[in-house]
Backbone bond lengths (Angstrom), bond angles and torsions (degrees), N, CA, C in turn:
res aa  C-N    CA-C-N  psi(-1)  N-CA   C-N-CA  omega(-1)  CA-C   N-CA-C  phi
1 M - - - 1.558 - - 1.537 103.93 -
2 P 1.269 115.83 137.36 1.447 122.89 177.48 1.505 112.46 -63.41
3 D 1.294 119.15 146.19 1.482 122.09 179.44 1.484 115.23 -56.68
4 W 1.366 114.72 -32.00 1.478 116.85 -179.72 1.448 115.08 -65.70
5 Y 1.393 112.99 -26.47 1.480 116.92 178.23 1.563 108.85 -64.14
6 V 1.255 120.64 -38.32 1.467 122.56 177.16 1.469 109.17 -65.85
7 D 1.286 121.33 -45.04 1.507 120.82 173.86 1.472 113.51 -58.54
8 E 1.335 119.35 -43.00 1.396 124.22 177.05 1.485 112.90 -59.32
9 N 1.353 117.36 -45.58 1.420 126.33 -178.96 1.510 109.78 -62.32
10 K 1.357 116.05 -40.24 1.480 118.92 178.53 1.500 108.58 -64.91
11 W 1.298 118.99 -45.30 1.469 122.43 177.29 1.492 112.59 -57.56
12 R 1.333 114.44 -51.22 1.489 117.71 -179.59 1.535 111.59 -61.73
13 S 1.306 118.09 -37.76 1.446 117.61 176.59 1.533 114.77 -65.99
14 A 1.319 113.44 -41.33 1.489 120.48 176.83 1.572 110.99 -61.88
15 R 1.337 112.52 -42.33 1.465 117.07 -174.39 1.586 112.36 -78.75
16 Y 1.353 115.93 -39.71 1.464 119.40 -170.95 1.517 114.82 -110.08
17 G 1.330 118.74 -8.04 1.442 124.32 176.37 1.595 109.42 65.06
18 M 1.319 112.14 -130.72 1.479 117.95 -177.76 1.516 109.18 -74.86
19 D 1.255 122.39 -10.43 1.459 126.51 177.39 1.544 112.51 -88.39
20 A 1.306 116.20 -1.21 1.462 122.59 -177.38 1.522 109.20 -63.95
21 I 1.392 113.70 144.96 1.462 120.65 172.92 1.508 102.83 -109.50
22 L 1.388 116.32 119.93 1.436 122.22 -177.33 1.492 112.86 -97.03
23 I 1.292 119.28 149.84 1.479 124.83 169.64 1.457 106.86 -76.57
24 T 1.292 122.30 119.12 1.439 123.44 -177.22 1.489 116.58 -110.47
25 G 1.323 117.69 -12.66 1.434 119.30 178.74 1.517 113.26 -136.91
26 S 1.312 116.22 164.37 1.416 122.86 -177.74 1.523 114.78 -62.61
27 D 1.309 113.24 -24.41 1.458 121.14 178.06 1.539 115.30 -87.08
28 G 1.360 115.22 7.26 1.409 121.10 179.15 1.556 114.77 87.43
29 E 1.307 118.01 11.73 1.468 117.57 177.12 1.488 110.58 -58.43
30 E 1.297 116.12 147.97 1.495 118.87 -177.75 1.569 109.40 -128.23
31 E 1.362 114.15 154.81 1.474 118.81 177.37 1.515 105.60 -152.98
32 L 1.307 111.30 149.90 1.463 120.45 176.42 1.566 111.40 -64.75
33 V 1.309 121.15 128.97 1.403 127.18 -170.33 1.532 110.31 -53.41
34 S 1.303 117.63 -41.66 1.504 121.90 178.22 1.514 112.31 -60.98
35 D 1.320 116.13 -35.84 1.459 119.86 175.31 1.540 111.35 -68.93
36 T 1.311 117.37 -42.69 1.414 121.79 178.31 1.559 109.47 -60.49
37 V 1.332 116.91 -51.36 1.419 117.96 178.20 1.580 116.41 -58.96
38 A 1.336 113.81 -39.90 1.495 115.35 177.33 1.474 111.22 -61.33
39 Q 1.349 118.58 -40.42 1.459 120.92 177.68 1.487 112.40 -64.79
40 M 1.338 114.99 -36.14 1.436 117.85 179.87 1.605 112.25 -70.20
41 V 1.271 115.05 -34.80 1.436 119.41 176.38 1.500 110.60 -63.33
42 E 1.340 116.86 -46.05 1.499 123.25 175.25 1.523 111.22 -59.85
43 Q 1.323 120.21 -43.68 1.456 123.87 178.35 1.461 113.75 -65.68
44 L 1.400 117.60 -34.44 1.446 121.56 -174.57 1.554 114.29 -88.65
45 M 1.350 116.18 -5.81 1.410 120.55 -177.64 1.559 113.44 -55.58
46 P 1.274 118.32 -49.78 1.508 119.18 174.59 1.533 113.54 -52.06
47 V 1.303 116.98 -43.78 1.468 121.57 176.28 1.497 112.49 -61.99
48 A 1.277 115.24 -46.09 1.498 121.34 176.64 1.445 113.21 -59.18
49 E 1.323 119.46 -39.67 1.481 125.93 174.92 1.549 110.59 -61.28
50 E 1.345 114.13 -40.58 1.456 116.76 178.58 1.486 110.97 -68.47
51 L 1.291 115.77 -40.83 1.542 119.07 -176.20 1.455 113.28 -81.46
52 G 1.373 116.60 -13.34 1.464 118.03 -179.62 1.537 111.54 80.63
53 C 1.338 115.83 30.56 1.502 118.25 -178.81 1.535 111.97 -126.29
54 V 1.317 115.34 33.24 1.492 119.76 179.36 1.563 110.32 -57.25
55 R 1.376 114.33 -42.72 1.491 115.92 -175.27 1.530 110.10 -57.76
56 E 1.311 118.39 -39.34 1.443 122.42 -176.29 1.512 109.55 -71.65
57 L 1.325 118.41 -35.63 1.469 118.61 176.74 1.478 112.11 -70.40
58 V 1.299 115.36 -40.74 1.490 118.38 177.19 1.525 112.31 -62.58
59 A 1.326 117.82 -28.48 1.437 121.14 172.55 1.511 114.09 -58.46
60 I 1.334 116.22 -34.48 1.424 117.42 176.09 1.543 110.96 -67.28
61 Q 1.290 119.43 -37.80 1.468 121.47 178.33 1.492 107.72 -69.59
62 T 1.283 120.36 -35.05 1.524 123.13 178.23 1.501 107.31 -60.37
63 T 1.334 117.63 -45.68 1.494 119.40 177.84 1.514 112.71 -65.06
64 L 1.306 118.01 -37.55 1.484 118.90 174.49 1.471 108.44 -61.05
65 D 1.283 120.84 -44.99 1.417 124.38 -176.78 1.586 114.26 -64.44
66 A 1.337 111.68 -44.30 1.488 119.07 -178.63 1.489 113.36 -81.53
67 G 1.331 116.75 -22.26 1.474 119.62 -177.55 1.594 102.49 104.41
68 A 1.314 112.93 153.79 1.444 118.16 176.53 1.548 111.08 -69.90
69 S 1.293 119.12 161.29 1.510 120.95 -177.66 1.479 113.23 -52.41
70 Y 1.323 115.22 -45.13 1.498 118.20 -178.74 1.547 109.77 -62.53
71 Q 1.308 119.29 -37.13 1.482 120.82 179.13 1.407 112.98 -68.40
72 R 1.394 119.17 -37.08 1.479 122.42 177.37 1.506 108.97 -68.82
73 Q 1.309 118.18 -39.94 1.483 121.83 -178.22 1.554 109.44 -64.35
74 L 1.371 114.58 -45.21 1.435 117.25 -179.44 1.541 111.32 -60.72
75 A 1.373 115.43 -40.57 1.429 121.40 -177.01 1.512 109.64 -67.21
76 A 1.373 118.09 -37.56 1.450 121.39 175.79 1.534 111.70 -63.95
77 V 1.283 118.48 -46.02 1.473 122.97 177.51 1.477 110.06 -57.59
78 S 1.340 117.62 -47.95 1.436 123.38 -178.78 1.561 106.79 -59.57
79 A 1.279 119.02 -51.84 1.416 121.82 -173.18 1.629 109.98 -63.26
80 A 1.328 114.15 -25.21 1.487 119.23 -179.56 1.525 111.19 -93.94
81 G 1.324 115.33 18.30 1.470 118.39 173.95 1.518 110.76 71.54
82 G 1.269 118.10 25.43 1.484 119.29 172.46 1.552 112.56 97.23
83 A 1.292 117.25 6.53 1.489 121.49 -177.06 1.507 106.39 -83.33
84 N 1.331 114.80 113.62 1.460 118.68 -175.84 1.488 116.02 -69.35
85 Q 1.338 115.60 -14.12 1.453 122.90 177.13 1.572 108.97 -66.99
86 A 1.318 118.75 -21.05 1.445 122.39 176.43 1.587 110.81 -62.31
87 A 1.277 115.36 -36.01 1.466 116.76 179.85 1.566 109.49 -69.63
88 V 1.280 116.29 -35.05 1.479 121.78 177.83 1.533 108.32 -65.66
89 K 1.228 117.24 -47.98 1.491 122.02 179.22 1.513 109.67 -61.88
90 L 1.291 119.85 -41.75 1.416 123.48 177.39 1.554 110.72 -58.62
91 M 1.377 113.65 -51.03 1.433 117.49 179.88 1.550 112.65 -62.35
92 Q 1.271 117.13 -37.37 1.478 119.73 179.23 1.583 110.36 -64.79
93 A 1.377 113.85 -42.40 1.457 120.65 174.48 1.502 110.50 -58.24
94 E 1.305 116.56 -45.70 1.517 118.76 -176.58 1.496 111.75 -67.00
95 V 1.387 118.59 -34.05 1.395 122.35 177.39 1.542 111.02 -65.21
96 R 1.340 114.76 -43.45 1.494 120.89 175.76 1.483 111.18 -61.22
97 A 1.342 116.71 -43.70 1.464 121.62 -177.01 1.535 113.61 -76.56
98 G 1.334 116.90 -23.43 1.456 120.81 179.77 1.473 112.11 72.86
99 R 1.415 116.68 24.81 1.473 121.03 -176.75 1.536 107.31 -160.30
100 P 1.369 113.70 159.58 1.517 114.21 170.93 1.523 111.75 -65.49
101 L 1.260 117.90 143.94 1.440 122.83 177.05 1.558 109.53 -122.70
102 S 1.243 112.65 146.94 1.498 117.03 168.69 1.471 111.14 -68.89
103 P 1.340 117.46 139.38 1.465 116.39 -179.62 1.530 112.48 -59.24
104 T 1.347 116.28 -28.58 1.522 117.93 176.22 1.500 112.25 -65.53
105 E 1.369 116.05 -20.83 1.478 116.98 178.15 1.522 113.93 -72.37
106 V 1.303 114.65 -22.43 1.481 120.65 -179.96 1.530 110.19 -119.96
107 L 1.363 118.16 12.82 1.445 118.40 -173.60 1.453 111.85 -62.85
108 S 1.364 121.26 -34.72 1.438 119.46 -176.81 1.529 111.84 -64.95
109 T 1.291 117.62 -28.84 1.506 117.89 176.32 1.573 108.60 -88.84
110 A 1.362 115.40 -36.80 1.405 118.20 -174.23 1.596 113.11 -71.72
111 S 1.400 112.55 -26.66 1.390 114.53 -175.70 1.600 112.40 -95.50
112 T 1.311 118.96 -4.96 1.420 120.26 177.31 1.541 108.87 -110.06
113 I 1.286 112.66 69.79 1.497 119.69 -177.25 1.633 107.98 -93.37
114 H 1.238 113.65 118.56 1.449 117.96 177.59 1.546 107.29 -85.67
115 P 1.340 116.43 138.92 1.413 119.71 -178.64 1.487 114.76 -56.73
116 S 1.301 118.80 -29.00 1.489 122.77 -176.91 1.596 111.06 -64.44
117 T 1.328 112.99 -21.05 1.505 119.76 179.86 1.496 113.33 -82.51
118 L 1.342 113.41 -11.10 1.481 116.46 177.78 1.519 115.45 -94.24
119 P 1.355 116.34 156.68 1.461 118.16 176.06 1.513 109.78 -56.50
120 A 1.329 115.76 150.17 1.461 121.03 -176.55 1.497 111.38 -55.92
121 S 1.369 115.36 -35.71 1.534 117.23 179.79 1.366 118.20 -66.86
122 H 1.467 117.71 -13.43 1.454 122.77 177.02 1.536 115.36 -102.39
123 R 1.313 117.27 -7.22 1.497 120.33 -170.46 1.547 110.02 -73.35
124 H 1.360 117.06 -22.16 1.452 116.29 -179.25 1.501 112.32 -62.19
125 R 1.301 118.40 -22.02 1.467 123.59 179.74 1.532 111.34 -63.07
126 F 1.348 115.40 -21.91 1.456 118.58 -177.30 1.534 112.65 -110.19
127 A 1.338 115.37 7.20 1.432 118.02 178.92 1.497 109.64 -73.06
128 S 1.366 115.33 146.17 1.453 120.08 -179.78 1.484 109.49 -71.00
129 A 1.344 115.05 145.13 1.472 118.47 -179.20 1.471 111.04 -92.64
């Protein structure tokens, strides 16, 4: 595979995240990054078993299933009507849980954001017109 394919794949991954379409073959074949990662997890499972790190490899699949952190944060903010504090609440809940959570798992707390919990510079968004 030409070196520039690697550079292009890095750019696509940085730009599009888990929605990136990577160049996977020397003839320019392409594949969704999440599909590529899922295949790699499957292929590497025997090696992970040998090395005793199956749990860590399974964590990658868990992230694929739940969505990347940025995807979950965007979903939480969207579900909370654009309140960015929802992403913070989601991340706090995930740290406490020790695993990725679906935004709907924390929606009740993420969507009931009181303006007093926001920095003063953001409270104007909730002021009555």
